[in-house]
BATORDO-86882 format. One record per atom (N, C-alpha, C): x negated, y negated, z; residue in three letters. Coordinates in steps of 0.1 Angstrom, whole numbers, padded with zeros to 4 digits, always signed. Each point is the difference from the previous one (the first is absolute). Example, Ala and Ser with C-alpha at 12.3 -4.5 7.8 and 13.67 -1.06 7.14 Angstrom:
<recs>
-0132+0057+0078ALA
+0009-0012+0000ALA
-0009-0012+0000ALA
+0004-0011-0007SER
-0009-0011+0000SER
+0008-0011+0008SER
</recs>
This chain:
<recs>
+0344+0322-0224MET
+0004-0017+0001MET
+0014-0001-0002MET
+0008-0009+0008LYS
+0010-0006-0001LYS
+0003-0010-0006LYS
+0018+0002-0008GLU
+0004-0010-0010GLU
+0002-0006+0008GLU
+0002-0015-0005VAL
+0009-0011+0009VAL
+0015-0005-0007VAL
+0009-0006+0008GLN
+0009-0004-0005GLN
+0007-0012+0011GLN
+0005-0010-0009ILE
+0006-0009+0007ILE
+0014+0005+0005ILE
+0004-0010+0013ILE
+0012+0012+0006ILE
+0007-0014+0006ILE
-0006-0012+0000ALA
+0006-0011+0006ALA
-0002-0010-0002ALA
+0009-0016-0007THR
-0008-0014+0000THR
+0006-0005+0012THR
-0006-0018-0002GLY
+0002-0010+0004GLY
-0004-0012+0000GLY
+0007-0006+0003SER
-0004-0015-0003SER
+0010-0011+0008SER
-0010-0011-0002TYR
+0009-0015+0011TYR
-0005-0012-0004TYR
+0008-0008-0005GLY
-0002-0012-0006GLY
+0003-0011+0012GLY
-0011-0009+0004PRO
+0007-0011+0010PRO
+0015-0008-0004PRO
+0006-0002+0012LYS
+0007-0005-0005LYS
+0006-0016-0011LYS
-0009-0003+0004ASN
-0006-0019+0001ASN
-0006+0000-0019ASN
+0010-0007-0009VAL
-0006+0005-0014VAL
+0001-0017-0003VAL
-0016-0001-0008LEU
+0001-0014-0004LEU
+0002-0001-0016LEU
+0005-0008-0008THR
+0005+0000-0012THR
-0013-0007-0011THR
-0002+0000-0006ASN
-0003-0009-0011ASN
+0006-0019+0004ASN
+0009+0001+0001ASP
+0007-0008+0005ASP
-0009-0007+0011ASP
-0001+0006+0010ASP
+0000-0001+0013ASP
-0017-0008-0004ASP
-0002+0007-0007LEU
-0017+0000-0002LEU
-0006-0016-0006LEU
+0013-0005-0012SER
-0004-0007-0002SER
+0004-0010+0007SER
+0000-0001+0012GLN
+0003-0009+0015GLN
-0012-0009+0000GLN
-0013+0013+0000VAL
-0010-0004+0009VAL
-0013+0003-0013VAL
+0002-0001-0006ILE
-0010+0001-0015ILE
+0001+0000-0011ILE
-0005-0007-0008ASP
+0001-0003-0013ASP
+0003+0013-0010ASP
+0017+0007+0000THR
+0001+0009-0008THR
+0015-0001-0003THR
+0006+0007-0005ASN
+0014+0001+0000ASN
+0004+0016-0004ASN
+0014+0005-0002ASP
+0001+0013-0004ASP
+0000+0006-0012ASP
-0002-0010-0011GLU
-0001+0007-0011GLU
-0010+0002-0004GLU
-0013-0012+0007TRP
-0015+0006+0000TRP
-0003+0012+0002TRP
+0003+0002+0009ILE
-0004+0012+0010ILE
+0004+0011-0002ILE
+0015+0000-0009LYS
+0001+0011-0005LYS
+0000+0004-0015LYS
-0004-0009-0005SER
-0005-0005-0011SER
-0015+0013-0003SER
-0009-0001+0011ARG
-0010+0004+0001ARG
-0004+0011+0005ARG
+0008+0003+0010THR
+0005+0013+0010THR
+0011+0008+0000THR
+0004-0004-0002GLY
+0016+0005+0000GLY
+0005+0003+0016GLY
-0006-0013+0007ILE
+0003+0001+0013ILE
+0017-0013+0004ILE
+0007+0009+0005SER
+0011-0009+0005SER
-0001-0004+0015SER
+0000+0011+0007GLN
-0006-0003+0017GLN
-0009+0010+0005GLN
-0004-0001+0011ARG
-0008+0009+0010ARG
+0009+0000+0014ARG
-0004+0005+0008ARG
-0002+0005+0017ARG
-0010-0004+0004ARG
+0004-0009+0013ILE
-0016-0010+0007ILE
+0002+0005+0015ILE
-0003+0008+0004SER
+0002+0001+0016SER
-0005-0011+0006SER
+0012-0002+0014LEU
-0001-0015+0008LEU
-0006+0007+0010LEU
+0002+0008+0004ASP
-0003+0007+0013ASP
-0001+0012+0002ASP
-0001+0009-0010GLU
-0004+0017+0000GLU
-0014-0001-0004GLU
-0010+0006+0008ASN
-0013+0002-0007ASN
+0002+0009-0011ASN
-0015+0007-0004THR
-0002+0013-0010THR
+0004+0012+0012THR
-0001+0003+0011SER
+0000+0010+0003SER
+0015+0001+0007SER
+0010-0010+0007ASP
+0010+0002-0004ASP
+0010+0003-0014ASP
-0003-0004-0008ILE
+0008+0002-0019ILE
-0005+0016-0002ILE
-0015+0002+0002ALA
-0002+0011-0004ALA
+0009+0014+0010ALA
+0001-0006+0018THR
+0007+0009+0007THR
+0020+0002-0007THR
+0002-0013-0004LYS
+0013+0006-0005LYS
+0001+0008-0013LYS
-0010-0001-0010ALA
+0000+0006-0013ALA
-0002+0011+0005ALA
-0007+0006+0007ALA
-0003+0012+0005ALA
+0008+0011+0007ALA
+0014-0011+0012GLN
+0010+0007+0007GLN
+0008+0005-0007GLN
+0000-0007-0018LYS
+0008+0006-0006LYS
-0002+0009-0010LYS
-0015+0004-0001ALA
+0000+0006-0004ALA
+0000+0019+0005ALA
-0002-0005+0014LEU
-0006+0012+0013LEU
+0020+0005-0001LEU
+0004-0013+0002ASP
+0015+0006+0002ASP
+0009+0009-0014ASP
-0006-0010-0010SER
+0003+0013-0009SER
+0000+0011-0008SER
-0016+0005+0010SER
-0007+0013+0006SER
+0006+0011+0002SER
+0008-0008+0009GLY
+0006+0009+0014GLY
-0012+0010+0007GLY
-0017-0008-0003LEU
-0010+0004+0011LEU
+0004-0008+0010LEU
-0007+0004+0014LYS
-0002-0006+0014LYS
-0014-0006-0004LYS
-0001-0012+0007PRO
-0012-0006+0002PRO
-0012+0011+0004PRO
-0002+0007+0008GLU
-0007+0010+0006GLU
-0005+0008-0018GLU
+0009+0002-0010GLU
-0004+0008-0010GLU
-0010-0007-0006GLU
+0000-0011-0004ILE
-0009-0007-0001ILE
-0013+0000-0002ILE
-0010+0004-0008ASP
-0017+0006+0001ASP
-0008-0016-0002ASP
+0003-0006-0010LEU
-0008-0008-0007LEU
+0010-0015+0001LEU
-0007-0013+0003ILE
+0008-0006-0004ILE
-0014-0014-0010ILE
+0006+0002-0014ILE
-0012-0011-0006ILE
+0008-0013-0002ILE
-0004-0017+0006VAL
+0004-0012-0005VAL
-0009-0001-0010VAL
+0004-0007-0011ALA
-0004-0007-0008ALA
+0003-0014-0005ALA
-0013-0006+0006THR
+0006-0017+0002THR
-0015-0012-0001THR
+0003-0012-0004VAL
-0011-0007-0004VAL
+0005-0010+0012VAL
+0010+0003+0008THR
+0004-0012+0011THR
+0007+0008+0013THR
-0014+0008+0002PRO
+0000+0003+0015PRO
+0004-0009+0013PRO
+0006+0007+0014ASP
+0002-0012+0005ASP
-0010+0000+0009ASP
-0013+0002+0001CYS
-0012+0000+0009CYS
-0007+0006-0015CYS
-0012-0002+0004TYR
-0015+0009+0000TYR
+0004+0012-0002TYR
-0003+0001+0019THR
+0000+0011+0006THR
+0012-0004+0011THR
+0009+0013+0000PRO
+0002+0014-0004PRO
+0008-0001-0011PRO
+0001+0010-0010SER
+0007+0001-0011SER
+0012-0002-0001SER
+0009-0009-0009THR
+0012+0002+0001THR
+0007+0008+0001THR
-0008+0017-0003ALA
+0006+0016-0001ALA
+0001+0001+0012ALA
-0007+0001+0010CYS
-0003-0003+0016CYS
+0012-0001+0006CYS
+0005-0011-0006ILE
+0010-0009+0004ILE
+0010+0003-0001ILE
+0006+0007-0016VAL
+0008+0003-0003VAL
+0003+0018+0009VAL
-0010+0009+0002GLN
+0003+0009+0003GLN
+0002-0006+0014GLN
-0001-0011+0008LYS
+0007+0000+0017LYS
+0010-0002-0004LYS
+0008-0008-0012ASN
+0014-0003+0000ASN
+0009+0010+0001ASN
-0008+0008-0009LEU
+0009+0011+0000LEU
-0001+0015+0010LEU
-0007-0001+0007ALA
-0001+0011+0011ALA
-0008+0008-0010ALA
-0009-0002-0010ALA
-0004+0015-0009ALA
-0012+0005+0009ALA
+0003-0001+0012SER
-0014-0001+0008SER
-0008+0014-0004SER
-0001+0012-0010THR
-0007+0009-0004THR
-0008-0004-0014THR
+0004-0014-0007ALA
-0009-0003-0007ALA
-0011-0006-0005ALA
-0008+0005-0006THR
-0012-0007-0005THR
+0002-0013-0009THR
-0003-0012+0004ALA
+0004-0011-0009ALA
-0017-0010+0001ALA
+0009-0003-0011PHE
-0018-0012-0005PHE
+0007-0009-0015PHE
-0002-0010-0006ASP
+0004-0009-0008ASP
-0011+0004-0010ASP
+0005-0007-0014ILE
-0007+0000-0012ILE
+0000-0011-0003ILE
-0010-0008-0009ASN
-0002-0012-0005ASN
-0002+0003-0016ASN
+0006+0005-0006ALA
+0000+0000-0016ALA
+0008-0014-0009ALA
+0005-0010+0007ALA
+0006-0010-0005ALA
+0015+0006-0009ALA
+0001-0004-0010CYS
+0013+0005-0003CYS
+0003+0012-0004CYS
-0013+0008+0003SER
+0003+0020-0006SER
+0000+0000+0011SER
-0003-0001+0008GLY
+0008+0004+0017GLY
+0003+0014+0001GLY
+0011-0008-0005PHE
+0013+0014+0003PHE
-0009+0015-0011PHE
-0003-0004-0008ILE
-0006+0016-0011ILE
-0010+0001+0009ILE
-0013-0005+0003TYR
-0008+0003+0008TYR
+0009+0011+0015TYR
+0008-0008+0007SER
+0002+0009+0011SER
+0006+0010-0005SER
+0008+0001-0010MET
+0004+0012-0008MET
-0013+0010+0000MET
-0012-0005-0007ASN
-0001+0010-0005ASN
-0015+0004+0014ASN
+0006-0006+0008VAL
-0014+0005+0016VAL
+0008+0009+0005VAL
+0015+0000+0003ALA
+0011+0006+0003ALA
-0001+0012-0004ALA
+0000-0003-0014THR
+0000+0015-0007THR
-0013+0009+0006THR
-0010-0003-0002GLN
-0010+0008+0004GLN
+0000+0005+0016GLN
+0009-0005+0007PHE
+0002+0004+0014PHE
+0007+0010+0001PHE
+0008+0004-0009ILE
+0015+0006+0002ILE
-0007+0011-0011ILE
-0006-0004-0011LYS
-0006+0017-0010LYS
-0008+0005+0008LYS
-0007-0002+0009THR
-0009+0004+0008THR
+0001+0008+0015THR
+0013-0004+0005GLY
+0008+0002+0006GLY
-0002-0001+0017GLY
-0008-0012-0004ALA
-0001-0013+0014ALA
+0010-0002+0005ALA
+0007-0005-0006VAL
+0016-0005+0004VAL
+0008+0006-0007VAL
+0016+0001+0004LYS
+0015+0002-0008LYS
+0001-0011-0007LYS
+0003-0006+0009ASN
+0011-0013-0001ASN
-0008-0011+0001ASN
-0002-0012-0009ALA
-0005-0010-0005ALA
+0014-0017-0002ALA
-0006-0002+0010LEU
+0006-0018-0003LEU
-0007-0012-0003LEU
+0005-0001-0013ILE
-0006-0012-0005ILE
+0003-0009-0002ILE
-0001-0017-0002ILE
+0004-0010+0001ILE
-0006-0014-0008ILE
+0003-0004-0009GLY
-0002-0011-0004GLY
+0005-0016+0010GLY
-0011-0008+0003ALA
+0012-0008+0007ALA
-0012-0017-0002ALA
+0008-0007+0000GLU
-0007-0014+0000GLU
+0007-0007+0001GLU
-0003-0013+0005THR
+0003-0018+0005THR
-0014-0004-0007THR
+0001-0004-0013LEU
-0008-0007-0004LEU
+0006-0017-0001LEU
+0015+0000+0004SER
-0003-0010+0005SER
-0007-0010+0002SER
-0009+0006+0011LYS
-0005-0004+0013LYS
-0020-0002-0005LYS
-0001+0006-0016ILE
-0011-0007-0002ILE
-0002-0004-0015ILE
+0017-0007-0005CYS
-0001-0007-0010CYS
-0001-0014+0006CYS
-0004-0011-0014ASP
-0003-0009+0005ASP
+0015-0008-0009ASP
+0004-0007+0008TRP
+0014-0002-0007TRP
-0003-0015-0005TRP
-0010-0004-0002ASN
-0003-0014-0008ASN
-0004+0006-0013ASN
-0003+0012-0005ASP
-0006+0008-0013ASP
+0009+0005-0007ASP
+0008-0007-0008ARG
+0010+0006-0009ARG
-0005+0009-0010ARG
-0012+0003+0001SER
-0003+0012-0009SER
+0003+0014+0005SER
-0001+0000+0016THR
-0001+0009+0009THR
+0014+0007+0004THR
+0001-0016+0008CYS
+0012+0006+0010CYS
+0015-0004-0006CYS
+0002+0000-0010VAL
+0015+0008-0008VAL
-0002+0014-0005VAL
-0009+0006+0002LEU
-0004+0014-0003LEU
+0005+0009+0013LEU
-0004+0000+0009PHE
+0001+0007+0011PHE
+0009+0002+0009PHE
+0005+0014+0008GLY
+0012-0004+0009GLY
-0008+0015+0014GLY
+0010-0001+0005ASP
-0004+0010+0013ASP
+0014+0011+0001ASP
-0007+0010+0005GLY
+0015+0010-0001GLY
-0016+0013+0002GLY
+0008+0010+0001ALA
-0001+0015+0007ALA
+0003+0011-0009ALA
-0006+0013-0004GLY
+0006+0008-0005GLY
-0005+0011+0006GLY
+0005+0013-0003ALA
+0000+0015+0010ALA
-0003+0015-0008ALA
-0007+0007+0003ALA
+0003+0008-0008ALA
-0004+0016+0012ALA
+0004+0012-0001ILE
-0001+0009+0012ILE
-0007+0014-0014ILE
-0011+0008+0006LEU
-0005+0009-0015LEU
+0001+0010+0016LEU
+0001+0012-0012THR
+0003+0016+0010THR
-0008+0003-0007THR
-0009+0016+0005ALA
-0004+0009-0005ALA
+0014+0013-0005ALA
+0000+0002-0013ALA
+0011+0006-0006ALA
-0010+0013-0009ALA
+0009+0008-0002GLU
-0004+0010-0009GLU
+0006-0005-0020GLU
+0003-0006+0001SER
+0003-0005-0013SER
-0006-0012+0001SER
-0003-0001-0015PRO
-0005-0013-0004PRO
+0006-0017+0003PRO
-0003-0007+0006GLY
+0007-0013-0001GLY
-0009-0008-0009GLY
-0009-0005+0009LEU
-0010-0007-0008LEU
-0010+0006-0010LEU
+0001-0003-0013LEU
-0004+0006-0009LEU
-0016-0001-0003LEU
-0001-0016+0000SER
-0013-0006+0004SER
-0002-0012+0001SER
-0014-0004+0008ILE
-0002-0013+0000ILE
-0015+0000-0001ILE
+0001-0013+0001TYR
-0014-0009-0005TYR
-0008-0015+0005TYR
-0008+0000+0009SER
-0004-0012+0001SER
-0014-0007-0007SER
-0002-0019-0001ALA
-0011-0002-0003ALA
-0002-0008+0004ALA
-0017-0007-0001SER
-0002-0012+0004SER
-0014-0008-0005SER
+0002-0012-0002ASP
-0013-0007-0009ASP
+0000-0013+0010ASP
-0011+0002+0012GLY
+0000-0011+0007GLY
-0011-0014-0010GLY
-0006+0003-0014GLN
-0001-0010-0004GLN
+0008-0014-0004GLN
+0015+0007+0002GLY
+0012-0012+0002GLY
+0000-0003+0013GLY
-0008+0001+0008GLU
+0007-0004+0017GLU
+0003-0015-0004GLU
-0005-0012-0008ASP
+0008-0012-0002ASP
+0010-0001-0003ASP
+0002+0005-0007LEU
+0012-0003-0012LEU
+0017+0005+0009LEU
-0002+0003+0016LEU
+0012-0003+0006LEU
-0004+0001+0009LEU
-0001-0006+0013LYS
-0006-0005+0010LYS
+0006-0002+0012LYS
+0000-0001+0014CYS
+0005-0005+0007CYS
-0016-0002+0015CYS
-0003-0008+0003LYS
-0013+0002+0009LYS
+0004+0006+0014LYS
-0008+0004+0007ALA
+0001+0002+0016ALA
-0006-0010+0008ALA
+0003+0002+0012ALA
-0006-0014+0009ALA
-0018-0002-0002ALA
+0000-0016-0004PRO
-0011+0000-0001PRO
-0014+0002+0007PRO
-0010-0001-0004LEU
-0015+0004+0005LEU
-0005-0010+0002LEU
-0009+0003+0018GLY
-0006-0013+0004GLY
+0005-0010+0006GLY
+0011+0001+0002ILE
+0010-0005+0004ILE
+0003+0010+0017ILE
-0001-0015+0011ASN
-0001+0008+0014ASN
+0003-0014+0009ASN
+0010-0002+0005ASN
+0005-0007+0014ASN
-0004-0015-0004ASN
+0006-0001-0017THR
+0002-0012-0007THR
+0015-0007+0001THR
+0012+0008+0004GLY
+0014-0004-0002GLY
+0003+0001-0010GLY
-0007+0009-0012LEU
+0001+0001-0013LEU
+0009+0016+0000LEU
+0011-0003-0005THR
+0005+0016-0005THR
+0006+0005-0012THR
-0002+0015+0002GLY
+0001+0007-0016GLY
+0008-0008-0008GLY
+0007-0009+0002MET
+0012-0005-0011MET
+0000-0015-0003MET
-0016-0010+0004GLU
-0004-0010+0003GLU
-0007+0001-0017GLU
-0009-0011-0002LYS
-0005-0005-0012LYS
-0015+0009+0009LYS
-0010+0007-0005ARG
-0009-0003-0001ARG
-0009-0007-0004ARG
-0017+0001+0003GLU
-0008-0011-0006GLU
+0000+0002-0010GLU
-0001+0005-0010ASP
+0005+0002-0017ASP
+0010-0006-0002ASP
+0011-0002+0008GLY
+0016-0003-0005GLY
+0006+0008-0006GLY
-0004+0013+0000SER
+0012+0011-0003SER
+0005+0006+0008SER
+0015+0004+0003LEU
+0010+0007+0011LEU
+0000+0014-0002LEU
+0004+0004+0008ASN
+0007+0020+0001ASN
+0008-0003-0008ASN
+0006-0004-0010PHE
+0012+0001-0008PHE
-0002+0012-0011PHE
+0012+0003-0005ILE
-0003+0012-0016ILE
-0007-0013-0005ILE
-0009+0002-0008SER
-0008-0004-0015SER
+0002+0011-0011SER
+0007-0009-0012MET
-0001+0011-0014MET
+0001-0005-0013MET
-0011+0007-0008GLU
-0004-0005-0012GLU
+0012+0010-0008GLU
+0012-0010+0000GLY
+0011+0004-0008GLY
-0003+0010-0015GLY
-0003-0003-0008ARG
-0005+0002-0011ARG
-0007+0007-0003ARG
-0013+0006+0007GLU
-0009+0012+0006GLU
+0011+0010+0004GLU
+0005-0008+0011VAL
+0008+0019+0006VAL
+0011+0006-0011VAL
+0005-0013-0006PHE
+0012+0005-0012PHE
-0006+0011-0008PHE
-0010-0005-0007LYS
-0010+0009-0008LYS
-0006+0010+0000LYS
+0000+0005+0015PHE
-0003+0012+0010PHE
+0005+0010+0001PHE
+0015-0007+0006ALA
+0011+0006+0001ALA
+0008+0009-0009ALA
+0000-0009-0013VAL
+0008+0010-0010VAL
-0009+0008-0006VAL
-0011-0004+0003LYS
-0010+0014-0007LYS
-0001+0013+0010LYS
+0000-0002+0010VAL
-0003+0008+0012VAL
+0016+0009+0003VAL
+0005-0009-0003MET
+0018+0008+0003MET
+0006+0008-0015MET
-0004-0007-0012ALA
+0003+0010-0012ALA
-0009+0012+0003ALA
-0012+0000+0003GLU
-0010+0012+0000GLU
+0007+0010+0009GLU
+0001-0006+0009GLY
+0008+0009+0014GLY
+0013+0009-0007GLY
+0009-0009-0002ILE
+0009+0008-0005ILE
+0000+0012-0010ILE
-0010-0006-0013ASN
-0004+0013-0009ASN
-0012+0008+0006ASN
-0001-0002+0014LYS
-0009+0015+0005LYS
+0004+0006+0011LYS
+0018-0009+0006LEU
+0009+0011+0005LEU
+0009+0007-0009LEU
-0005-0002-0015LEU
+0011+0006-0007LEU
-0010+0010-0003LEU
-0018+0000-0004ASN
-0006+0011-0004ASN
+0001+0009+0010ASN
-0002-0006+0011ASP
-0006+0010+0011ASP
+0007+0010+0002ASP
+0017-0001-0001ASN
+0012+0005+0003ASN
+0010+0010-0016ASN
-0011-0004-0010SER
+0002+0008-0014SER
+0016-0008-0002SER
+0002-0014+0005LEU
+0013-0007-0002LEU
+0003-0002-0013LEU
+0011-0005-0004ASP
+0000-0013-0011ASP
+0010-0007+0012ASP
+0001-0018-0012ILE
+0006-0010+0011ILE
+0014+0005-0001ILE
+0003+0004-0010GLU
+0018+0006+0002GLU
+0003+0014+0008GLU
-0014+0001+0012ASP
+0005+0015+0007ASP
+0000-0007+0014ASP
+0000-0016-0003VAL
+0003-0011+0016VAL
+0007-0010+0000VAL
+0008+0004+0012GLN
+0014-0010+0001GLN
-0008-0010+0007GLN
-0006-0006+0005TYR
-0008-0010+0005TYR
-0011-0003+0004TYR
-0003-0013-0008ILE
-0014-0005+0007ILE
+0004-0011+0008ILE
-0011+0003+0014ILE
+0000-0015+0009ILE
-0009-0004+0003ILE
-0004-0013-0012PRO
-0015-0008+0006PRO
+0000-0011+0008PRO
-0011+0004+0004HIS
-0002-0015+0010HIS
+0008-0015+0002HIS
+0008+0001+0004GLN
+0009-0016-0001GLN
-0010-0012-0004GLN
-0007-0002-0006ALA
-0009-0012+0001ALA
+0000-0014-0010ALA
+0011+0008-0010ASN
+0006-0017-0009ASN
+0004+0005-0013ASN
+0013-0002+0001LEU
+0008+0005-0012LEU
-0003+0004-0013LEU
-0012-0011-0005ARG
+0001-0002-0013ARG
-0016+0012+0000ARG
-0007+0005+0011MET
-0013+0009-0002MET
+0010+0014-0003MET
+0011+0000+0007ILE
+0007+0013-0004ILE
+0004+0002-0013ILE
+0012-0015-0004GLU
+0004+0002-0014GLU
-0011+0002-0014GLU
-0013-0005+0008TYR
-0010-0006-0012TYR
-0005+0021-0001TYR
+0000+0010+0012ILE
-0004+0014+0000ILE
+0013+0009-0007ILE
+0011-0008+0003SER
+0014+0010-0012SER
-0005+0001-0010SER
-0002-0016-0006LYS
-0004-0001-0015LYS
-0014+0010-0010LYS
-0008-0002+0013LYS
-0015+0008-0003LYS
+0002+0013-0004LYS
+0012+0002+0011LEU
+0000+0018+0003LEU
+0009+0005-0010LEU
+0010-0009-0004ASN
+0010+0001-0010ASN
+0011+0008+0012ASN
+0002-0003+0015VAL
+0006+0006+0009VAL
+0013-0012+0000VAL
+0019+0003+0002ASP
+0007-0009+0002ASP
-0006-0003+0014ASP
+0005-0015+0003MET
-0001-0003+0012MET
+0013+0006+0007MET
+0006+0006-0005ASP
+0008+0008+0010ASP
-0003+0007+0009ASP
-0013+0008-0006LYS
-0004+0008+0005LYS
-0008+0000+0016LYS
-0006-0010-0006LEU
-0009-0011+0013LEU
+0010-0010+0007LEU
+0000+0011+0013TYR
+0010-0008+0012TYR
-0007-0013-0001TYR
+0007-0011+0002THR
-0004-0015+0009THR
+0009-0007+0011THR
-0009-0001+0013ASN
+0009-0014+0007ASN
-0008-0006+0001ASN
-0006-0007-0003ILE
-0008-0010+0001ILE
+0007-0012+0001ILE
+0012-0003-0005GLU
+0003-0009-0001GLU
+0008-0001+0014GLU
+0003+0006+0004ARG
+0007+0000+0016ARG
-0014+0000+0012ARG
-0011+0005-0002TYR
-0009+0000+0014TYR
-0014-0005-0005TYR
-0004-0004-0015GLY
-0013-0005-0007GLY
-0008+0007+0006GLY
-0011+0001+0000ASN
-0011+0007+0005ASN
-0003+0004+0011ASN
-0002+0016+0003THR
+0000+0002+0021THR
-0009+0006+0004THR
-0012-0002-0016SER
-0011+0009+0004SER
+0005+0013-0001SER
-0011+0008+0007SER
+0002+0019+0006SER
+0015-0002+0002SER
+0010-0011+0002ALA
+0018+0010+0003ALA
+0003-0004-0014ALA
-0002+0001-0011SER
+0007-0005-0007SER
+0005+0015-0010SER
-0008+0010+0000ILE
-0002+0010-0006ILE
+0013+0013+0010ILE
+0000+0000+0014PRO
+0007+0004+0008PRO
+0018-0010-0001PRO
-0003-0009+0005ILE
+0007-0010-0006ILE
+0017+0006-0010ILE
-0006-0001-0013ALA
+0004+0006-0009ALA
+0006+0014+0002ALA
-0011+0004+0002LEU
+0005+0017+0005LEU
+0011+0006+0008LEU
-0001-0007+0013ASP
+0008+0001+0008ASP
+0014-0012-0001ASP
+0002-0005-0015GLU
+0013-0008-0002GLU
+0002+0014-0009GLU
-0003+0003-0012MET
+0001+0007-0010MET
+0006+0012+0005MET
-0001+0005+0012ASN
+0005+0012+0006ASN
+0008-0002+0011ASN
+0006-0011+0004GLU
+0010-0007+0006GLU
+0010+0000-0008GLU
-0007-0003-0010LYS
+0012-0002-0017LYS
+0007+0011-0006LYS
-0008+0015+0004GLY
+0003+0008-0004GLY
-0007+0003-0016GLY
-0008-0008-0004LEU
-0007+0000-0012LEU
-0008+0010-0005LEU
-0005+0006+0014LEU
-0008+0012-0001LEU
+0005+0014+0000LEU
+0001+0008-0008LYS
+0005+0013-0003LYS
-0010+0008+0000LYS
+0007+0009+0011LYS
-0015+0010+0006LYS
-0003+0010-0014LYS
-0012+0000+0002GLY
-0006+0005-0014GLY
-0008-0009-0013GLY
+0004-0016+0002ASP
-0004-0010-0005ASP
-0017+0000-0001ASP
-0001-0003-0011ASN
-0016-0004-0002ASN
-0003-0016+0003ASN
-0004-0003+0012ILE
-0004-0018+0000ILE
-0014-0001+0002ILE
-0008-0013-0008LEU
-0013-0002-0001LEU
+0001-0013+0011LEU
-0010-0003+0014MET
-0003-0011+0001MET
-0011-0002-0004MET
-0005-0015-0003VAL
-0015-0007-0002VAL
+0001-0013+0007VAL
-0013-0003+0003GLY
-0003-0010+0011GLY
-0015-0007-0007GLY
+0002-0010+0002PHE
-0013-0009-0003PHE
-0005-0010+0015PHE
-0010-0001+0004GLY
-0002-0016+0009GLY
-0015-0004+0007GLY
+0001-0007+0003GLY
-0013-0006+0007GLY
-0010+0011+0002GLY
-0016-0002-0005GLY
-0007+0010+0005GLY
-0012-0001-0007GLY
+0005+0004-0016LEU
+0010+0004-0007LEU
+0001+0018+0006LEU
+0015-0001+0001THR
+0009+0012+0001THR
+0009+0005-0007THR
+0004+0017-0009TRP
+0004-0002-0002TRP
+0007+0015-0001TRP
+0012+0005-0001GLY
+0005+0017+0002GLY
+0010+0002-0006GLY
+0002+0018+0004GLY
+0019-0001-0008GLY
+0002+0013+0008GLY
+0011+0002-0005ALA
+0003+0015+0005ALA
+0015+0004-0009ALA
+0004+0015-0006ALA
+0007+0004-0003ALA
+0004+0012+0010ALA
+0014-0004+0000VAL
+0006+0010+0009VAL
+0013+0003-0002VAL
-0001+0013+0003LYS
+0017+0003-0005LYS
+0008+0002+0010LYS
+0012-0011+0004TRP
+0013-0003+0005TRP
+0006+0017+0007TRP
-0003+0002+0017SER
+0003+0010+0003SER
+0009-0005+0016SER
+0010-0010-0002ILE
+0007-0004+0012ILE
+0016+0005-0011ILE
</recs>
């Protein structure tokens, strides 16, 4: 069985920045209200780039950094809840854009846990020898499924993409990884697809259905908060125990960037210094499956990660889904 290492990262954020003050011009909110509850000051909103466009730009950055040629990529997985199309997959469009002609390509929908799920799937392909180099991408244009009249949700989300390239290696880079699901919580964080039973009526997926509902994100905030802090705290402890690590042995924890108050709660619950929990939510908002790889690339670019560092990644999302990974940095 091969070992797995991360050899490159990439990310991309749309150029259009939407601040809290900008939002206050269109909905009943203000900068203080948003920051005090979420820690978010601004987010990126795509105006003319779809999910495959921003995914391709993050992937190209990772590919350039890796030194690999496009045809050396054997597998492309895109984690997203906001694909360009029902079909083809966003991954197939990215494959075309990169000219990665020999890669198998498909999407994963695990909501905000998508990047961890993608890493888990890619790891199995590599460990069994089915592929050598895998490109995994978390990419979202959540702005197209936000209800911009609902301040409880629209202030939270942003658009962006992050990527990483995994490769077969002799020494371990990925120390352990896990994923989990609980479909009993399906209604806590949800966005419905095209409605059933509507045919040739002139209605589209984004218009009201007969029951008055819309194809926008809906969330039970309190319940999601309780779920999130529970599974992320348990996930950090699991990764430490699975790898016989103490928290002092870990240089950084990269949590899913959903809400700064959640991350602060976890810091106190586990008695972990906030400096060890990397955050960039104040500048990006919640980018769902893209949040962990965007943070990872940002840290890599800043030189915060040193070869041999132990890094934990933990995430959660609609489904309900959650998961985590322990990585020994190898770049």
